mmCIF entry with sequence, helices, sheets and N, C-alpha, C, O atoms, coordinates in Angstrom:
data_MODEL
# 
_entry.id   MODEL 
# 
_entity.id                         1 
_entity.type                       polymer 
_entity.pdbx_number_of_molecules   1 
# 
_entity_poly.entity_id                      1 
_entity_poly.type                           'polypeptide(L)' 
_entity_poly.nstd_linkage                   no 
_entity_poly.nstd_monomer                   no 
_entity_poly.pdbx_seq_one_letter_code       
;(UNK)(UNK)(UNK)(UNK)(UNK)(UNK)(UNK)(UNK)(UNK)(UNK)(UNK)(UNK)(UNK)(UNK)(UNK)(UNK)
(UNK)(UNK)(UNK)(UNK)(UNK)(UNK)(UNK)(UNK)(UNK)(UNK)(UNK)(UNK)(UNK)(UNK)(UNK)(UNK)
(UNK)(UNK)(UNK)(UNK)(UNK)(UNK)(UNK)(UNK)(UNK)(UNK)(UNK)(UNK)(UNK)(UNK)(UNK)(UNK)
(UNK)(UNK)(UNK)
;
_entity_poly.pdbx_seq_one_letter_code_can   XXXXXXXXXXXXXXXXXXXXXXXXXXXXXXXXXXXXXXXXXXXXXXXXXXX 
_entity_poly.pdbx_strand_id                 A 
# 
loop_
_entity_poly_seq.entity_id 
_entity_poly_seq.num 
_entity_poly_seq.mon_id 
_entity_poly_seq.hetero 
1 1  UNK n 
1 2  UNK n 
1 3  UNK n 
1 4  UNK n 
1 5  UNK n 
1 6  UNK n 
1 7  UNK n 
1 8  UNK n 
1 9  UNK n 
1 10 UNK n 
1 11 UNK n 
1 12 UNK n 
1 13 UNK n 
1 14 UNK n 
1 15 UNK n 
1 16 UNK n 
1 17 UNK n 
1 18 UNK n 
1 19 UNK n 
1 20 UNK n 
1 21 UNK n 
1 22 UNK n 
1 23 UNK n 
1 24 UNK n 
1 25 UNK n 
1 26 UNK n 
1 27 UNK n 
1 28 UNK n 
1 29 UNK n 
1 30 UNK n 
1 31 UNK n 
1 32 UNK n 
1 33 UNK n 
1 34 UNK n 
1 35 UNK n 
1 36 UNK n 
1 37 UNK n 
1 38 UNK n 
1 39 UNK n 
1 40 UNK n 
1 41 UNK n 
1 42 UNK n 
1 43 UNK n 
1 44 UNK n 
1 45 UNK n 
1 46 UNK n 
1 47 UNK n 
1 48 UNK n 
1 49 UNK n 
1 50 UNK n 
1 51 UNK n 
# 
_struct_asym.id          A 
_struct_asym.entity_id   1 
# 
loop_
_struct_conf.conf_type_id 
_struct_conf.id 
_struct_conf.pdbx_PDB_helix_id 
_struct_conf.beg_label_comp_id 
_struct_conf.beg_label_asym_id 
_struct_conf.beg_label_seq_id 
_struct_conf.pdbx_beg_PDB_ins_code 
_struct_conf.end_label_comp_id 
_struct_conf.end_label_asym_id 
_struct_conf.end_label_seq_id 
_struct_conf.pdbx_end_PDB_ins_code 
_struct_conf.beg_auth_comp_id 
_struct_conf.beg_auth_asym_id 
_struct_conf.beg_auth_seq_id 
_struct_conf.end_auth_comp_id 
_struct_conf.end_auth_asym_id 
_struct_conf.end_auth_seq_id 
_struct_conf.pdbx_PDB_helix_class 
_struct_conf.details 
_struct_conf.pdbx_PDB_helix_length 
HELX_P HELX_P1 AA1 UNK A 3  ? UNK A 15 ? UNK A 3  UNK A 15 1 ? 13 
HELX_P HELX_P2 AA2 UNK A 20 ? UNK A 33 ? UNK A 20 UNK A 33 1 ? 14 
HELX_P HELX_P3 AA3 UNK A 34 ? UNK A 36 ? UNK A 34 UNK A 36 5 ? 3  
HELX_P HELX_P4 AA4 UNK A 38 ? UNK A 49 ? UNK A 38 UNK A 49 1 ? 12 
# 
_struct_conf_type.id          HELX_P 
_struct_conf_type.criteria    ? 
_struct_conf_type.reference   ? 
# 
loop_
_atom_site.group_PDB 
_atom_site.id 
_atom_site.type_symbol 
_atom_site.label_atom_id 
_atom_site.label_alt_id 
_atom_site.label_comp_id 
_atom_site.label_asym_id 
_atom_site.label_entity_id 
_atom_site.label_seq_id 
_atom_site.pdbx_PDB_ins_code 
_atom_site.Cartn_x 
_atom_site.Cartn_y 
_atom_site.Cartn_z 
_atom_site.occupancy 
_atom_site.B_iso_or_equiv 
_atom_site.pdbx_formal_charge 
_atom_site.auth_seq_id 
_atom_site.auth_comp_id 
_atom_site.auth_asym_id 
_atom_site.auth_atom_id 
_atom_site.pdbx_PDB_model_num 
ATOM 1   N N  . UNK A 1 1  ? 2.463  98.508  5.313  1.00 0.00 ? 1  UNK A N  1 
ATOM 2   C CA . UNK A 1 1  ? 3.751  99.194  5.392  1.00 0.00 ? 1  UNK A CA 1 
ATOM 3   C C  . UNK A 1 1  ? 4.703  98.675  4.319  1.00 0.00 ? 1  UNK A C  1 
ATOM 4   O O  . UNK A 1 1  ? 4.719  97.481  4.018  1.00 0.00 ? 1  UNK A O  1 
ATOM 5   N N  . UNK A 1 2  ? 5.482  99.563  3.755  1.00 0.00 ? 2  UNK A N  1 
ATOM 6   C CA . UNK A 1 2  ? 6.517  99.128  2.809  1.00 0.00 ? 2  UNK A CA 1 
ATOM 7   C C  . UNK A 1 2  ? 7.555  98.266  3.520  1.00 0.00 ? 2  UNK A C  1 
ATOM 8   O O  . UNK A 1 2  ? 7.669  98.313  4.745  1.00 0.00 ? 2  UNK A O  1 
ATOM 9   N N  . UNK A 1 3  ? 8.299  97.490  2.768  1.00 0.00 ? 3  UNK A N  1 
ATOM 10  C CA . UNK A 1 3  ? 9.296  96.602  3.366  1.00 0.00 ? 3  UNK A CA 1 
ATOM 11  C C  . UNK A 1 3  ? 10.302 97.391  4.201  1.00 0.00 ? 3  UNK A C  1 
ATOM 12  O O  . UNK A 1 3  ? 10.667 96.962  5.296  1.00 0.00 ? 3  UNK A O  1 
ATOM 13  N N  . UNK A 1 4  ? 10.752 98.538  3.696  1.00 0.00 ? 4  UNK A N  1 
ATOM 14  C CA . UNK A 1 4  ? 11.754 99.318  4.416  1.00 0.00 ? 4  UNK A CA 1 
ATOM 15  C C  . UNK A 1 4  ? 11.195 99.803  5.751  1.00 0.00 ? 4  UNK A C  1 
ATOM 16  O O  . UNK A 1 4  ? 11.885 99.746  6.769  1.00 0.00 ? 4  UNK A O  1 
ATOM 17  N N  . UNK A 1 5  ? 9.963  100.274 5.752  1.00 0.00 ? 5  UNK A N  1 
ATOM 18  C CA . UNK A 1 5  ? 9.354  100.754 6.993  1.00 0.00 ? 5  UNK A CA 1 
ATOM 19  C C  . UNK A 1 5  ? 9.201  99.606  7.983  1.00 0.00 ? 5  UNK A C  1 
ATOM 20  O O  . UNK A 1 5  ? 9.390  99.788  9.186  1.00 0.00 ? 5  UNK A O  1 
ATOM 21  N N  . UNK A 1 6  ? 8.864  98.441  7.483  1.00 0.00 ? 6  UNK A N  1 
ATOM 22  C CA . UNK A 1 6  ? 8.704  97.277  8.365  1.00 0.00 ? 6  UNK A CA 1 
ATOM 23  C C  . UNK A 1 6  ? 10.028 96.918  9.027  1.00 0.00 ? 6  UNK A C  1 
ATOM 24  O O  . UNK A 1 6  ? 10.066 96.597  10.214 1.00 0.00 ? 6  UNK A O  1 
ATOM 25  N N  . UNK A 1 7  ? 11.113 96.971  8.259  1.00 0.00 ? 7  UNK A N  1 
ATOM 26  C CA . UNK A 1 7  ? 12.431 96.658  8.809  1.00 0.00 ? 7  UNK A CA 1 
ATOM 27  C C  . UNK A 1 7  ? 12.827 97.685  9.864  1.00 0.00 ? 7  UNK A C  1 
ATOM 28  O O  . UNK A 1 7  ? 13.351 97.325  10.919 1.00 0.00 ? 7  UNK A O  1 
ATOM 29  N N  . UNK A 1 8  ? 12.576 98.973  9.580  1.00 0.00 ? 8  UNK A N  1 
ATOM 30  C CA . UNK A 1 8  ? 12.891 100.013 10.552 1.00 0.00 ? 8  UNK A CA 1 
ATOM 31  C C  . UNK A 1 8  ? 12.082 99.804  11.827 1.00 0.00 ? 8  UNK A C  1 
ATOM 32  O O  . UNK A 1 8  ? 12.590 99.977  12.935 1.00 0.00 ? 8  UNK A O  1 
ATOM 33  N N  . UNK A 1 9  ? 10.818 99.429  11.655 1.00 0.00 ? 9  UNK A N  1 
ATOM 34  C CA . UNK A 1 9  ? 9.944  99.205  12.801 1.00 0.00 ? 9  UNK A CA 1 
ATOM 35  C C  . UNK A 1 9  ? 10.492 98.097  13.687 1.00 0.00 ? 9  UNK A C  1 
ATOM 36  O O  . UNK A 1 9  ? 10.509 98.219  14.911 1.00 0.00 ? 9  UNK A O  1 
ATOM 37  N N  . UNK A 1 10 ? 10.939 97.017  13.059 1.00 0.00 ? 10 UNK A N  1 
ATOM 38  C CA . UNK A 1 10 ? 11.455 95.885  13.832 1.00 0.00 ? 10 UNK A CA 1 
ATOM 39  C C  . UNK A 1 10 ? 12.745 96.263  14.551 1.00 0.00 ? 10 UNK A C  1 
ATOM 40  O O  . UNK A 1 10 ? 12.970 95.834  15.682 1.00 0.00 ? 10 UNK A O  1 
ATOM 41  N N  . UNK A 1 11 ? 13.590 97.056  13.910 1.00 0.00 ? 11 UNK A N  1 
ATOM 42  C CA . UNK A 1 11 ? 14.831 97.492  14.544 1.00 0.00 ? 11 UNK A CA 1 
ATOM 43  C C  . UNK A 1 11 ? 14.521 98.337  15.773 1.00 0.00 ? 11 UNK A C  1 
ATOM 44  O O  . UNK A 1 11 ? 15.177 98.199  16.806 1.00 0.00 ? 11 UNK A O  1 
ATOM 45  N N  . UNK A 1 12 ? 13.519 99.214  15.663 1.00 0.00 ? 12 UNK A N  1 
ATOM 46  C CA . UNK A 1 12 ? 13.136 100.038 16.806 1.00 0.00 ? 12 UNK A CA 1 
ATOM 47  C C  . UNK A 1 12 ? 12.580 99.167  17.922 1.00 0.00 ? 12 UNK A C  1 
ATOM 48  O O  . UNK A 1 12 ? 12.878 99.385  19.096 1.00 0.00 ? 12 UNK A O  1 
ATOM 49  N N  . UNK A 1 13 ? 11.768 98.178  17.551 1.00 0.00 ? 13 UNK A N  1 
ATOM 50  C CA . UNK A 1 13 ? 11.153 97.301  18.545 1.00 0.00 ? 13 UNK A CA 1 
ATOM 51  C C  . UNK A 1 13 ? 12.229 96.578  19.349 1.00 0.00 ? 13 UNK A C  1 
ATOM 52  O O  . UNK A 1 13 ? 12.162 96.528  20.577 1.00 0.00 ? 13 UNK A O  1 
ATOM 53  N N  . UNK A 1 14 ? 13.212 96.024  18.661 1.00 0.00 ? 14 UNK A N  1 
ATOM 54  C CA . UNK A 1 14 ? 14.284 95.297  19.345 1.00 0.00 ? 14 UNK A CA 1 
ATOM 55  C C  . UNK A 1 14 ? 15.125 96.257  20.176 1.00 0.00 ? 14 UNK A C  1 
ATOM 56  O O  . UNK A 1 14 ? 15.535 95.920  21.287 1.00 0.00 ? 14 UNK A O  1 
ATOM 57  N N  . UNK A 1 15 ? 15.383 97.447  19.646 1.00 0.00 ? 15 UNK A N  1 
ATOM 58  C CA . UNK A 1 15 ? 16.207 98.424  20.349 1.00 0.00 ? 15 UNK A CA 1 
ATOM 59  C C  . UNK A 1 15 ? 15.520 98.911  21.620 1.00 0.00 ? 15 UNK A C  1 
ATOM 60  O O  . UNK A 1 15 ? 16.185 99.214  22.611 1.00 0.00 ? 15 UNK A O  1 
ATOM 61  N N  . UNK A 1 16 ? 14.195 98.988  21.593 1.00 0.00 ? 16 UNK A N  1 
ATOM 62  C CA . UNK A 1 16 ? 13.443 99.474  22.748 1.00 0.00 ? 16 UNK A CA 1 
ATOM 63  C C  . UNK A 1 16 ? 12.945 98.320  23.613 1.00 0.00 ? 16 UNK A C  1 
ATOM 64  O O  . UNK A 1 16 ? 11.970 98.464  24.351 1.00 0.00 ? 16 UNK A O  1 
ATOM 65  N N  . UNK A 1 17 ? 13.616 97.183  23.518 1.00 0.00 ? 17 UNK A N  1 
ATOM 66  C CA . UNK A 1 17 ? 13.163 96.005  24.260 1.00 0.00 ? 17 UNK A CA 1 
ATOM 67  C C  . UNK A 1 17 ? 13.071 96.231  25.760 1.00 0.00 ? 17 UNK A C  1 
ATOM 68  O O  . UNK A 1 17 ? 12.325 95.537  26.449 1.00 0.00 ? 17 UNK A O  1 
ATOM 69  N N  . UNK A 1 18 ? 13.828 97.201  26.270 1.00 0.00 ? 18 UNK A N  1 
ATOM 70  C CA . UNK A 1 18 ? 13.822 97.444  27.711 1.00 0.00 ? 18 UNK A CA 1 
ATOM 71  C C  . UNK A 1 18 ? 12.629 98.290  28.143 1.00 0.00 ? 18 UNK A C  1 
ATOM 72  O O  . UNK A 1 18 ? 12.315 98.356  29.331 1.00 0.00 ? 18 UNK A O  1 
ATOM 73  N N  . UNK A 1 19 ? 11.968 98.932  27.195 1.00 0.00 ? 19 UNK A N  1 
ATOM 74  C CA . UNK A 1 19 ? 10.856 99.815  27.542 1.00 0.00 ? 19 UNK A CA 1 
ATOM 75  C C  . UNK A 1 19 ? 9.549  99.049  27.437 1.00 0.00 ? 19 UNK A C  1 
ATOM 76  O O  . UNK A 1 19 ? 9.085  98.739  26.339 1.00 0.00 ? 19 UNK A O  1 
ATOM 77  N N  . UNK A 1 20 ? 8.955  98.745  28.592 1.00 0.00 ? 20 UNK A N  1 
ATOM 78  C CA . UNK A 1 20 ? 7.763  97.892  28.615 1.00 0.00 ? 20 UNK A CA 1 
ATOM 79  C C  . UNK A 1 20 ? 6.578  98.551  27.930 1.00 0.00 ? 20 UNK A C  1 
ATOM 80  O O  . UNK A 1 20 ? 5.761  97.861  27.320 1.00 0.00 ? 20 UNK A O  1 
ATOM 81  N N  . UNK A 1 21 ? 6.467  99.870  28.016 1.00 0.00 ? 21 UNK A N  1 
ATOM 82  C CA . UNK A 1 21 ? 5.337  100.555 27.377 1.00 0.00 ? 21 UNK A CA 1 
ATOM 83  C C  . UNK A 1 21 ? 5.371  100.335 25.870 1.00 0.00 ? 21 UNK A C  1 
ATOM 84  O O  . UNK A 1 21 ? 4.337  100.097 25.246 1.00 0.00 ? 21 UNK A O  1 
ATOM 85  N N  . UNK A 1 22 ? 6.567  100.415 25.292 1.00 0.00 ? 22 UNK A N  1 
ATOM 86  C CA . UNK A 1 22 ? 6.683  100.201 23.850 1.00 0.00 ? 22 UNK A CA 1 
ATOM 87  C C  . UNK A 1 22 ? 6.402  98.742  23.506 1.00 0.00 ? 22 UNK A C  1 
ATOM 88  O O  . UNK A 1 22 ? 5.787  98.449  22.480 1.00 0.00 ? 22 UNK A O  1 
ATOM 89  N N  . UNK A 1 23 ? 6.851  97.832  24.362 1.00 0.00 ? 23 UNK A N  1 
ATOM 90  C CA . UNK A 1 23 ? 6.605  96.407  24.112 1.00 0.00 ? 23 UNK A CA 1 
ATOM 91  C C  . UNK A 1 23 ? 5.112  96.120  24.098 1.00 0.00 ? 23 UNK A C  1 
ATOM 92  O O  . UNK A 1 23 ? 4.629  95.332  23.285 1.00 0.00 ? 23 UNK A O  1 
ATOM 93  N N  . UNK A 1 24 ? 4.387  96.766  25.002 1.00 0.00 ? 24 UNK A N  1 
ATOM 94  C CA . UNK A 1 24 ? 2.947  96.504  25.090 1.00 0.00 ? 24 UNK A CA 1 
ATOM 95  C C  . UNK A 1 24 ? 2.204  97.103  23.903 1.00 0.00 ? 24 UNK A C  1 
ATOM 96  O O  . UNK A 1 24 ? 1.400  96.429  23.260 1.00 0.00 ? 24 UNK A O  1 
ATOM 97  N N  . UNK A 1 25 ? 2.480  98.388  23.613 1.00 0.00 ? 25 UNK A N  1 
ATOM 98  C CA . UNK A 1 25 ? 1.746  99.067  22.538 1.00 0.00 ? 25 UNK A CA 1 
ATOM 99  C C  . UNK A 1 25 ? 2.202  98.591  21.157 1.00 0.00 ? 25 UNK A C  1 
ATOM 100 O O  . UNK A 1 25 ? 1.378  98.380  20.267 1.00 0.00 ? 25 UNK A O  1 
ATOM 101 N N  . UNK A 1 26 ? 3.517  98.422  20.982 1.00 0.00 ? 26 UNK A N  1 
ATOM 102 C CA . UNK A 1 26 ? 4.039  98.023  19.683 1.00 0.00 ? 26 UNK A CA 1 
ATOM 103 C C  . UNK A 1 26 ? 3.897  96.524  19.457 1.00 0.00 ? 26 UNK A C  1 
ATOM 104 O O  . UNK A 1 26 ? 3.865  96.069  18.314 1.00 0.00 ? 26 UNK A O  1 
ATOM 105 N N  . UNK A 1 27 ? 3.811  95.753  20.539 1.00 0.00 ? 27 UNK A N  1 
ATOM 106 C CA . UNK A 1 27 ? 3.709  94.304  20.418 1.00 0.00 ? 27 UNK A CA 1 
ATOM 107 C C  . UNK A 1 27 ? 2.462  93.890  19.658 1.00 0.00 ? 27 UNK A C  1 
ATOM 108 O O  . UNK A 1 27 ? 2.483  92.928  18.891 1.00 0.00 ? 27 UNK A O  1 
ATOM 109 N N  . UNK A 1 28 ? 1.368  94.626  19.874 1.00 0.00 ? 28 UNK A N  1 
ATOM 110 C CA . UNK A 1 28 ? 0.122  94.283  19.193 1.00 0.00 ? 28 UNK A CA 1 
ATOM 111 C C  . UNK A 1 28 ? 0.281  94.427  17.686 1.00 0.00 ? 28 UNK A C  1 
ATOM 112 O O  . UNK A 1 28 ? -0.243 93.621  16.919 1.00 0.00 ? 28 UNK A O  1 
ATOM 113 N N  . UNK A 1 29 ? 1.019  95.474  17.263 1.00 0.00 ? 29 UNK A N  1 
ATOM 114 C CA . UNK A 1 29 ? 1.205  95.723  15.831 1.00 0.00 ? 29 UNK A CA 1 
ATOM 115 C C  . UNK A 1 29 ? 2.272  94.790  15.266 1.00 0.00 ? 29 UNK A C  1 
ATOM 116 O O  . UNK A 1 29 ? 2.131  94.277  14.156 1.00 0.00 ? 29 UNK A O  1 
ATOM 117 N N  . UNK A 1 30 ? 3.332  94.575  16.030 1.00 0.00 ? 30 UNK A N  1 
ATOM 118 C CA . UNK A 1 30 ? 4.464  93.795  15.520 1.00 0.00 ? 30 UNK A CA 1 
ATOM 119 C C  . UNK A 1 30 ? 4.081  92.344  15.283 1.00 0.00 ? 30 UNK A C  1 
ATOM 120 O O  . UNK A 1 30 ? 4.691  91.674  14.449 1.00 0.00 ? 30 UNK A O  1 
ATOM 121 N N  . UNK A 1 31 ? 3.080  91.847  16.002 1.00 0.00 ? 31 UNK A N  1 
ATOM 122 C CA . UNK A 1 31 ? 2.656  90.460  15.788 1.00 0.00 ? 31 UNK A CA 1 
ATOM 123 C C  . UNK A 1 31 ? 2.223  90.257  14.341 1.00 0.00 ? 31 UNK A C  1 
ATOM 124 O O  . UNK A 1 31 ? 2.510  89.216  13.750 1.00 0.00 ? 31 UNK A O  1 
ATOM 125 N N  . UNK A 1 32 ? 1.535  91.243  13.762 1.00 0.00 ? 32 UNK A N  1 
ATOM 126 C CA . UNK A 1 32 ? 1.116  91.134  12.369 1.00 0.00 ? 32 UNK A CA 1 
ATOM 127 C C  . UNK A 1 32 ? 2.330  91.243  11.440 1.00 0.00 ? 32 UNK A C  1 
ATOM 128 O O  . UNK A 1 32 ? 2.413  90.529  10.441 1.00 0.00 ? 32 UNK A O  1 
ATOM 129 N N  . UNK A 1 33 ? 3.264  92.129  11.766 1.00 0.00 ? 33 UNK A N  1 
ATOM 130 C CA . UNK A 1 33 ? 4.442  92.308  10.925 1.00 0.00 ? 33 UNK A CA 1 
ATOM 131 C C  . UNK A 1 33 ? 5.339  91.079  10.990 1.00 0.00 ? 33 UNK A C  1 
ATOM 132 O O  . UNK A 1 33 ? 6.035  90.755  10.027 1.00 0.00 ? 33 UNK A O  1 
ATOM 133 N N  . UNK A 1 34 ? 5.315  90.400  12.129 1.00 0.00 ? 34 UNK A N  1 
ATOM 134 C CA . UNK A 1 34 ? 6.209  89.263  12.343 1.00 0.00 ? 34 UNK A CA 1 
ATOM 135 C C  . UNK A 1 34 ? 5.603  87.954  11.887 1.00 0.00 ? 34 UNK A C  1 
ATOM 136 O O  . UNK A 1 34 ? 6.186  86.896  12.123 1.00 0.00 ? 34 UNK A O  1 
ATOM 137 N N  . UNK A 1 35 ? 4.452  87.994  11.241 1.00 0.00 ? 35 UNK A N  1 
ATOM 138 C CA . UNK A 1 35 ? 3.787  86.757  10.831 1.00 0.00 ? 35 UNK A CA 1 
ATOM 139 C C  . UNK A 1 35 ? 4.728  85.892  9.985  1.00 0.00 ? 35 UNK A C  1 
ATOM 140 O O  . UNK A 1 35 ? 4.645  84.665  10.025 1.00 0.00 ? 35 UNK A O  1 
ATOM 141 N N  . UNK A 1 36 ? 5.621  86.530  9.222  1.00 0.00 ? 36 UNK A N  1 
ATOM 142 C CA . UNK A 1 36 ? 6.546  85.779  8.384  1.00 0.00 ? 36 UNK A CA 1 
ATOM 143 C C  . UNK A 1 36 ? 7.936  85.692  8.977  1.00 0.00 ? 36 UNK A C  1 
ATOM 144 O O  . UNK A 1 36 ? 8.807  85.025  8.419  1.00 0.00 ? 36 UNK A O  1 
ATOM 145 N N  . UNK A 1 37 ? 8.158  86.358  10.107 1.00 0.00 ? 37 UNK A N  1 
ATOM 146 C CA . UNK A 1 37 ? 9.480  86.349  10.737 1.00 0.00 ? 37 UNK A CA 1 
ATOM 147 C C  . UNK A 1 37 ? 9.394  85.589  12.054 1.00 0.00 ? 37 UNK A C  1 
ATOM 148 O O  . UNK A 1 37 ? 8.941  86.138  13.059 1.00 0.00 ? 37 UNK A O  1 
ATOM 149 N N  . UNK A 1 38 ? 9.822  84.345  12.057 1.00 0.00 ? 38 UNK A N  1 
ATOM 150 C CA . UNK A 1 38 ? 9.666  83.506  13.247 1.00 0.00 ? 38 UNK A CA 1 
ATOM 151 C C  . UNK A 1 38 ? 10.621 83.935  14.355 1.00 0.00 ? 38 UNK A C  1 
ATOM 152 O O  . UNK A 1 38 ? 10.296 83.794  15.534 1.00 0.00 ? 38 UNK A O  1 
ATOM 153 N N  . UNK A 1 39 ? 11.781 84.450  14.002 1.00 0.00 ? 39 UNK A N  1 
ATOM 154 C CA . UNK A 1 39 ? 12.762 84.818  15.026 1.00 0.00 ? 39 UNK A CA 1 
ATOM 155 C C  . UNK A 1 39 ? 12.215 85.938  15.908 1.00 0.00 ? 39 UNK A C  1 
ATOM 156 O O  . UNK A 1 39 ? 12.261 85.844  17.134 1.00 0.00 ? 39 UNK A O  1 
ATOM 157 N N  . UNK A 1 40 ? 11.700 86.994  15.288 1.00 0.00 ? 40 UNK A N  1 
ATOM 158 C CA . UNK A 1 40 ? 11.200 88.127  16.062 1.00 0.00 ? 40 UNK A CA 1 
ATOM 159 C C  . UNK A 1 40 ? 9.872  87.822  16.723 1.00 0.00 ? 40 UNK A C  1 
ATOM 160 O O  . UNK A 1 40 ? 9.638  88.234  17.860 1.00 0.00 ? 40 UNK A O  1 
ATOM 161 N N  . UNK A 1 41 ? 8.991  87.103  16.026 1.00 0.00 ? 41 UNK A N  1 
ATOM 162 C CA . UNK A 1 41 ? 7.647  86.873  16.541 1.00 0.00 ? 41 UNK A CA 1 
ATOM 163 C C  . UNK A 1 41 ? 7.691  86.070  17.828 1.00 0.00 ? 41 UNK A C  1 
ATOM 164 O O  . UNK A 1 41 ? 6.889  86.314  18.730 1.00 0.00 ? 41 UNK A O  1 
ATOM 165 N N  . UNK A 1 42 ? 8.610  85.119  17.935 1.00 0.00 ? 42 UNK A N  1 
ATOM 166 C CA . UNK A 1 42 ? 8.693  84.306  19.142 1.00 0.00 ? 42 UNK A CA 1 
ATOM 167 C C  . UNK A 1 42 ? 8.993  85.154  20.364 1.00 0.00 ? 42 UNK A C  1 
ATOM 168 O O  . UNK A 1 42 ? 8.398  84.960  21.424 1.00 0.00 ? 42 UNK A O  1 
ATOM 169 N N  . UNK A 1 43 ? 9.920  86.099  20.216 1.00 0.00 ? 43 UNK A N  1 
ATOM 170 C CA . UNK A 1 43 ? 10.284 86.953  21.346 1.00 0.00 ? 43 UNK A CA 1 
ATOM 171 C C  . UNK A 1 43 ? 9.162  87.936  21.655 1.00 0.00 ? 43 UNK A C  1 
ATOM 172 O O  . UNK A 1 43 ? 8.804  88.130  22.816 1.00 0.00 ? 43 UNK A O  1 
ATOM 173 N N  . UNK A 1 44 ? 8.616  88.548  20.627 1.00 0.00 ? 44 UNK A N  1 
ATOM 174 C CA . UNK A 1 44 ? 7.598  89.573  20.842 1.00 0.00 ? 44 UNK A CA 1 
ATOM 175 C C  . UNK A 1 44 ? 6.340  88.994  21.476 1.00 0.00 ? 44 UNK A C  1 
ATOM 176 O O  . UNK A 1 44 ? 5.773  89.599  22.386 1.00 0.00 ? 44 UNK A O  1 
ATOM 177 N N  . UNK A 1 45 ? 5.903  87.845  21.012 1.00 0.00 ? 45 UNK A N  1 
ATOM 178 C CA . UNK A 1 45 ? 4.682  87.251  21.550 1.00 0.00 ? 45 UNK A CA 1 
ATOM 179 C C  . UNK A 1 45 ? 4.884  86.869  23.009 1.00 0.00 ? 45 UNK A C  1 
ATOM 180 O O  . UNK A 1 45 ? 3.971  87.028  23.820 1.00 0.00 ? 45 UNK A O  1 
ATOM 181 N N  . UNK A 1 46 ? 6.062  86.369  23.353 1.00 0.00 ? 46 UNK A N  1 
ATOM 182 C CA . UNK A 1 46 ? 6.306  85.953  24.731 1.00 0.00 ? 46 UNK A CA 1 
ATOM 183 C C  . UNK A 1 46 ? 6.333  87.175  25.647 1.00 0.00 ? 46 UNK A C  1 
ATOM 184 O O  . UNK A 1 46 ? 5.814  87.123  26.762 1.00 0.00 ? 46 UNK A O  1 
ATOM 185 N N  . UNK A 1 47 ? 6.931  88.268  25.188 1.00 0.00 ? 47 UNK A N  1 
ATOM 186 C CA . UNK A 1 47 ? 6.983  89.479  26.001 1.00 0.00 ? 47 UNK A CA 1 
ATOM 187 C C  . UNK A 1 47 ? 5.601  90.100  26.140 1.00 0.00 ? 47 UNK A C  1 
ATOM 188 O O  . UNK A 1 47 ? 5.227  90.564  27.217 1.00 0.00 ? 47 UNK A O  1 
ATOM 189 N N  . UNK A 1 48 ? 4.847  90.109  25.053 1.00 0.00 ? 48 UNK A N  1 
ATOM 190 C CA . UNK A 1 48 ? 3.521  90.717  25.086 1.00 0.00 ? 48 UNK A CA 1 
ATOM 191 C C  . UNK A 1 48 ? 2.581  89.908  25.968 1.00 0.00 ? 48 UNK A C  1 
ATOM 192 O O  . UNK A 1 48 ? 1.701  90.473  26.616 1.00 0.00 ? 48 UNK A O  1 
ATOM 193 N N  . UNK A 1 49 ? 2.757  88.597  25.998 1.00 0.00 ? 49 UNK A N  1 
ATOM 194 C CA . UNK A 1 49 ? 1.856  87.742  26.768 1.00 0.00 ? 49 UNK A CA 1 
ATOM 195 C C  . UNK A 1 49 ? 2.037  87.957  28.266 1.00 0.00 ? 49 UNK A C  1 
ATOM 196 O O  . UNK A 1 49 ? 1.130  87.655  29.041 1.00 0.00 ? 49 UNK A O  1 
ATOM 197 N N  . UNK A 1 50 ? 3.189  88.473  28.688 1.00 0.00 ? 50 UNK A N  1 
ATOM 198 C CA . UNK A 1 50 ? 3.422  88.689  30.112 1.00 0.00 ? 50 UNK A CA 1 
ATOM 199 C C  . UNK A 1 50 ? 2.512  89.781  30.647 1.00 0.00 ? 50 UNK A C  1 
ATOM 200 O O  . UNK A 1 50 ? 2.226  89.819  31.844 1.00 0.00 ? 50 UNK A O  1 
ATOM 201 N N  . UNK A 1 51 ? 2.065  90.648  29.794 1.00 0.00 ? 51 UNK A N  1 
ATOM 202 C CA . UNK A 1 51 ? 1.150  91.702  30.226 1.00 0.00 ? 51 UNK A CA 1 
ATOM 203 C C  . UNK A 1 51 ? -0.272 91.171  30.221 1.00 0.00 ? 51 UNK A C  1 
ATOM 204 O O  . UNK A 1 51 ? -1.205 91.902  30.555 1.00 0.00 ? 51 UNK A O  1 
# 
């Protein structure tokens, strides 16, 4: 993904934090995108692990 698309993706992920379906499906993809972003990856991995 281009940098701009990655940023948009992360904004959507955070915005949809209340929707568990998105957290589960998008969490698998976001882990790869967040490999360099420690702030987002910590939250996403913890939420995804609950499932």
